[in-house]
N, C-alpha and C positions, 0 to 999 in steps of 0.2 A: 384319192377316192371322191368319185361323186356324192356332191353333197343330201342328194336322194337317197343315194344306199346308206349316208350316213345317219337322215334323220329317221328311216325305217328300224337300224340297227335299235338307235337311242330308241324310237317309240320304245319298240320291241323288250327292250330293257325295263325301262317306265313300265309296262303292262305286267312285265312278269311280280318285279316289287309291289307294285298299288294291291295285289291281294294280301298281305301282310298291316294284320289288324289295329300295327301303329304309325300314322301318314308320318309319321316325323321320319322316323327310323326306314322307312319306303324313302322316304329322299335323302336321306344319307348312304342309304346302302345304293340307290340309283348311281350315284355321286362317284363313291367306290369301287364298285363296279367298272365305271367306265375311267380310274383313272387309274385304276390295276391291268382292268385288259385294253386297254387303245393308248395307242400309240400316240405322243403328242401332238403329232399332224392331227389327227386323227382330230381329238382335244381342239384347238382351234380353229380348226374349221368348223365346226360345230359352234362353239362361241359365235365364231364371228359372224358364222349364219345366225344365231338367234339377236347376236344385238345388231346385224341390218332390216331381220323382214319381224324382229319384238314375237322373237320364237314360235314362226309358223310351222305351221305341220305338226308342233311339238306337240305329243300331251302331257297333262299337267303333272305327274311328276316332274316330270325330265325341266320343264322350265321353271319347277321350283328348284331340282339340284341345281342347274348350271344358276342360278340368284342366288342360292343360298350358300354355296358349298365353290363359289368360282373359284378363291384363292388354293383351292388344293387342285383345278383342275386347266388351272394357267401352266 
């Protein structure tokens, strides 16, 4: 899958959970959603993009989800 599509999907997930009043829960739920519904190859590509570009183009919730819950997403 092309990285632009993964970024768009990750940002949509992050934007959805940003509406939650509890910021920490929004970040955790974003990570859990990506873990649960994305195949490992997609997660690896998104993590590689974040590592190589400093999380360019990713919204704040996704950036925090990748950083704080990386062990769950690997």
